[in-house]
C-alpha positions in Angstrom: -9.0 -33.3 -6.1 -5.5 -33.3 -7.5 -4.2 -30.0 -9.0 -1.1 -29.1 -10.9 0.6 -25.8 -10.0 3.0 -24.2 -12.4 5.4 -21.6 -10.9 5.0 -23.4 -7.6 8.5 -22.6 -6.4 8.0 -18.9 -6.8 6.5 -16.1 -4.7 2.8 -16.3 -5.6 3.0 -20.0 -6.6 4.4 -21.2 -3.3 1.8 -19.3 -1.4 -0.9 -20.8 -3.6 0.5 -24.3 -2.9 0.3 -23.7 0.9 -3.3 -22.5 0.6 -4.3 -25.5 -1.5 -2.7 -27.9 1.0 -4.5 -26.1 3.9 -7.8 -26.5 2.0 -7.3 -30.3 1.5 -6.2 -30.5 -2.1 -3.5 -32.9 -3.4 -0.9 -30.8 -5.1 1.6 -31.6 -7.8 4.1 -28.9 -8.7 5.7 -28.5 -12.1 9.4 -27.8 -11.4 12.1 -27.1 -13.9 15.3 -29.0 -13.6 17.7 -27.0 -11.4 15.0 -24.8 -9.9 15.4 -23.5 -6.3 12.7 -25.5 -4.4 13.3 -24.0 -1.0 9.8 -22.6 -0.9 8.4 -26.1 -1.1 10.7 -27.6 1.5 8.8 -29.7 4.1 5.5 -29.5 2.2 3.5 -32.6 1.1 3.8 -31.9 -2.6 4.5 -34.2 -5.5 7.1 -32.8 -7.9 6.8 -33.2 -11.6 9.8 -32.3 -13.7 8.9 -30.2 -16.6 8.8 -26.7 -18.2 6.0 -24.7 -19.8 8.3 -23.9 -22.7 8.7 -27.7 -23.4 5.3 -29.0 -24.5 6.3 -32.6 -24.4 6.7 -32.4 -20.6 3.2 -31.0 -19.9 0.9 -33.9 -20.8 2.6 -36.3 -18.3 2.6 -33.6 -15.6 -1.2 -33.1 -16.0 -2.0 -36.8 -16.0 -4.3 -37.7 -13.1 -5.0 -34.0 -12.3 -8.5 -32.5 -12.4 -7.5 -28.8 -12.2 -4.6 -26.5 -13.1 -3.2 -23.3 -11.6 -1.0 -21.7 -14.2 1.0 -19.3 -12.1 4.4 -19.5 -13.8 5.6 -16.3 -15.5 8.8 -14.3 -16.1 8.1 -11.4 -13.8 11.0 -9.1 -14.6 11.4 -5.6 -15.9 14.7 -6.4 -17.6 16.1 -9.4 -19.4 19.3 -9.9 -21.5 17.1 -11.5 -24.2 13.6 -9.9 -24.1 12.3 -12.7 -26.4 12.7 -15.0 -23.4 10.0 -13.1 -21.6 7.5 -13.7 -24.4 8.6 -17.3 -24.7 7.7 -17.9 -21.1 4.7 -15.7 -20.7 2.9 -16.0 -24.0 4.1 -19.3 -25.6 4.3 -21.0 -22.2 0.7 -20.1 -21.6 -0.3 -21.4 -25.0 1.6 -24.6 -24.3 0.1 -25.4 -20.9 -3.5 -24.4 -21.8 -3.2 -26.6 -24.9 -2.2 -29.5 -22.7 -5.0 -28.7 -20.2 -7.5 -28.7 -23.0 -6.2 -32.1 -24.3 -6.4 -33.4 -20.7 -10.1 -32.2 -20.4 -9.5 -30.6 -17.0 -12.5 -29.6 -14.9 -11.1 -26.2 -14.1 -8.1 -23.9 -14.9 -7.1 -20.8 -12.9 -4.8 -18.6 -14.9 -2.6 -16.0 -13.1 -2.6 -12.9 -15.2 -1.7 -9.4 -13.8 -3.1 -5.9 -13.4 -0.4 -5.2 -16.0 -2.9 -6.5 -18.5 -5.6 -4.0 -17.4 -6.0 -0.5 -18.7 -6.2 2.8 -16.8 -9.4 4.9 -17.0 -9.0 8.0 -19.3 -10.3 10.3 -16.6 -8.2 8.9 -13.8 -9.3 6.7 -11.0 -8.8 3.0 -10.3 -8.9 0.5 -13.1 -11.5 -2.4 -13.0 -11.9 -5.7 -14.8 -13.9 -3.8 -17.5 -11.3 -1.1 -18.1 -10.1 -1.6 -21.7 -6.5 -1.9 -22.5 -4.5 -1.8 -25.8 -1.2 -3.5 -26.6 0.2 -0.2 -27.9 -0.4 1.5 -24.5 1.6 -1.2 -22.6 5.0 0.0 -21.3 7.8 -2.6 -21.6 8.1 -6.2 -22.5 6.7 -7.6 -19.2 3.4 -5.7 -19.5 3.1 -6.5 -23.2 3.8 -10.1 -22.6 1.2 -10.4 -19.9 -1.4 -8.7 -22.0 -0.8 -11.1 -24.9 -0.8 -14.1 -22.5 -4.2 -13.1 -21.1 -5.5 -12.9 -24.7 -4.3 -16.5 -25.1 -6.3 -17.5 -22.0 -9.4 -15.7 -23.2 -9.1 -17.5 -26.5 -9.1 -20.9 -24.8 -12.0 -19.8 -22.7 -14.0 -19.0 -25.8 -13.1 -22.4 -27.2 -14.6 -24.1 -24.1 -11.8 -24.5 -21.7 -13.1 -23.7 -18.2 -10.7 -20.9 -17.5 -11.0 -18.3 -14.7 -8.5 -15.4 -14.8 -7.1 -13.7 -11.7 -5.1 -10.4 -11.9 -3.0 -9.8 -8.8 -1.9 -6.2 -8.2 1.2 -5.7 -6.1 1.6 -8.6 -3.7 3.9 -8.4 -0.6 4.7 -10.9 2.1 6.8 -14.0 2.7 8.3 -16.3 0.1 9.7 -13.7 -2.4 13.0 -15.6 -3.0 14.2 -13.8 -6.1 13.0 -11.1 -5.1 10.4 -9.9 -7.6 10.4 -6.2 -8.7 7.6 -5.8 -6.1 9.6 -7.3 -3.2 12.7 -5.3 -4.2 10.9 -2.1 -3.3 10.7 -3.3 0.3 14.2 -4.9 0.2 15.9 -1.8 -1.2 14.2 0.3 1.5 15.5 -2.1 4.2 19.0 -2.0 2.8 19.0 1.8 2.5 19.1 1.8 -1.3 16.0 4.0 -1.7 17.3 7.6 -1.2 14.4 9.2 -3.1 10.9 8.4 -4.3 8.7 9.1 -7.3 5.3 10.8 -7.2 3.3 7.7 -8.1 1.1 5.1 -6.5 0.3 1.4 -6.5 -2.3 -1.1 -5.2 -0.9 -3.3 -2.5 -2.2 -6.7 -1.3 -0.9 -9.4 1.0 0.4 -12.4 -1.0 -1.6 -14.7 1.3 -4.8 -13.0 0.2 -3.8 -13.4 -3.4 -3.3 -17.1 -2.7 -6.7 -17.4 -1.1 -8.2 -15.6 -4.1 -6.7 -18.2 -6.4 -8.3 -21.1 -4.5 -11.6 -19.2 -4.2 -11.5 -18.7 -8.0 -11.3 -22.4 -8.5 -14.5 -22.9 -6.6 -16.4 -19.6 -7.1 -15.0 -17.9 -10.1 -17.0 -17.6 -13.3 -15.5 -19.1 -16.4 -14.1 -16.6 -18.8 -14.2 -13.8 -16.2 -11.2 -11.9 -14.7 -10.8 -10.9 -11.1 -8.5 -8.2 -9.7 -6.8 -9.6 -6.6 -5.8 -6.4 -4.8 -6.5 -4.3 -1.7 -5.4 -0.8 -0.9 -4.3 2.0 -3.2 -1.4 4.0 -1.7 1.2 6.5 -2.9 4.8 5.3 -3.0 5.6 8.0 -0.4 2.8 6.7 1.9 4.2 3.1 1.5 7.6 4.2 2.6 6.1 6.1 5.6 4.4 2.9 6.7 7.5 0.9 6.2 9.4 3.4 8.3 6.8 3.1 11.1 7.1 -0.7 11.0 10.9 -1.0 10.9 12.1 2.1 12.7 14.1 3.1 9.6 13.9 6.5 8.0 11.7 7.0 4.9 13.2 8.7 1.9 12.4 12.4 2.1 13.3 13.5 -1.4 10.8 13.4 -4.2 12.6 12.8 -7.5 11.2 14.5 -10.6 10.2 11.9 -13.2 12.4 13.5 -15.9 15.5 13.2 -13.7 14.5 9.6 -12.8 14.2 8.7 -16.5 17.6 10.2 -17.2 19.2 8.3 -14.4 17.5 5.1 -15.3 18.5 5.5 -19.0 22.1 6.0 -18.0 22.0 3.0 -15.7 20.5 0.9 -18.5 23.1 2.0 -21.0 26.0 1.1 -18.6 24.6 -1.9 -16.7 22.1 -3.4 -19.2 23.7 -2.7 -22.5 27.4 -2.5 -21.9 27.8 -5.0 -19.0 24.7 -7.1 -19.8 23.5 -7.3 -16.2 20.3 -6.2 -14.6 20.3 -2.4 -14.0 19.8 -1.1 -10.4 17.2 1.4 -11.7 14.6 -0.3 -13.8 13.9 1.9 -16.8 10.6 0.2 -17.5 9.6 0.6 -13.9 10.2 4.4 -14.0 8.3 4.6 -17.2 5.4 2.8 -15.6 5.5 5.0 -12.6 4.4 8.0 -14.7 0.9 6.6 -14.3 -0.3 5.7 -10.8 -1.3 2.0 -10.8 -4.5 2.1 -8.9 -7.1 -0.6 -9.1 -10.5 -1.6 -7.7 -10.7 -5.2 -6.3 -14.4 -5.0 -5.2 -15.5 -7.6 -7.7 -13.2 -10.2 -6.2 -14.2 -9.2 -2.7 -17.8 -9.6 -3.6 -17.7 -12.7 -5.7 -14.6 -14.6 -4.4 -14.8 -13.4 -0.8 -11.2 -12.0 -1.3 -9.7 -11.3 2.1 -8.4 -7.7 2.8 -5.5 -8.1 5.2 -4.2 -4.7 6.4 -1.2 -3.8 4.2 0.8 -3.0 7.3 0.8 -6.8 8.0 1.9 -7.5 4.4 4.8 -5.0 4.8 5.7 -6.5 8.2 5.6 -10.1 6.9 7.8 -9.2 3.9 10.3 -7.3 6.1 10.5 -10.1 8.6 11.0 -12.7 5.9 13.8 -10.8 4.2 15.5 -10.2 7.6 15.2 -13.8 8.8 16.7 -15.2 5.6 19.7 -12.9 5.3 18.6 -10.5 2.6 19.3 -7.5 4.8 22.9 -6.4 5.1 24.4 -6.8 8.6 24.9 -3.0 9.1 21.1 -2.5 8.4 20.0 -5.4 10.5 21.3 -3.7 13.7 19.1 -0.7 12.9 15.9 -2.6 12.3 13.3 -2.4 15.0 10.3 -4.3 13.6 7.1 -3.4 15.5 4.8 -6.0 13.9 7.0 -9.1 13.7 4.5 -11.0 15.8 2.1 -10.8 12.8 4.6 -12.5 10.5 4.1 -16.1 9.6 7.1 -18.2 8.8 7.4 -19.7 5.3 
């Protein structure tokens, strides 16, 4: 079977490509002109030049394919032009799924996010059945992913064989940008994380997320969503685990949310509004952190056989990858003593 992968040069997408190749699929990658293709170097992948925001490029890219993995998205908590996030995530999804429908594909796997899933009113982890409302979504990224998932569900109702996967917080190799998720680890490695917030998140190895995608192609039920996650941890616990793995000191100061919001607002005003560059403290990220982002991935474990790699391995793989590719400053490199590097797999 030949499959088209959008977002194939990115973090999740490149790991999906590797998993597809390992499973014997022929892979065509939709690549925008000028994209950094380092994550695809050395792989037996056919490149198709195109862009999900350019509908005329999508039909030719899908020609001869039987399935689609729509992974591409603008994963950012800040953008100079917020409308660009909606153009990529919402209109881009409309464009590619329209093309997939016209091509009469056998299967589509759409990469959504836990950002599109709600939080139970009484606390506890969210599930695929937890309702969400657009008005409760914090920031442009979450709103755009919620709207994009609604597009995917619309196509599913119209008969397109779509399976939706909702990754939580993936960590591991291949995070070239890095994503907001990877930046948590990278800022820790570079000593730019002096304090932490009293919040939590669901962490999963990106390799497990990739395997969940491929499993969704074969085992997922059309029109269903599957949370691709693993372990719920507090941010403080995450840093303690990173400290154990790297030999670096974990931040010991818990920052009150009110103070964090004030600092992020000031940073946004100076960096984002005046200087028109990405703030160091993501205001939307701080706002999201007021609600721990815990989720239950048992449905994917049960129905997709989603692997549950220990998150220590995900952290070690991410740290090793950033270190080996020069993301860590020289002064911090000398202080790193990775204890689990042998678990890391080169990408």
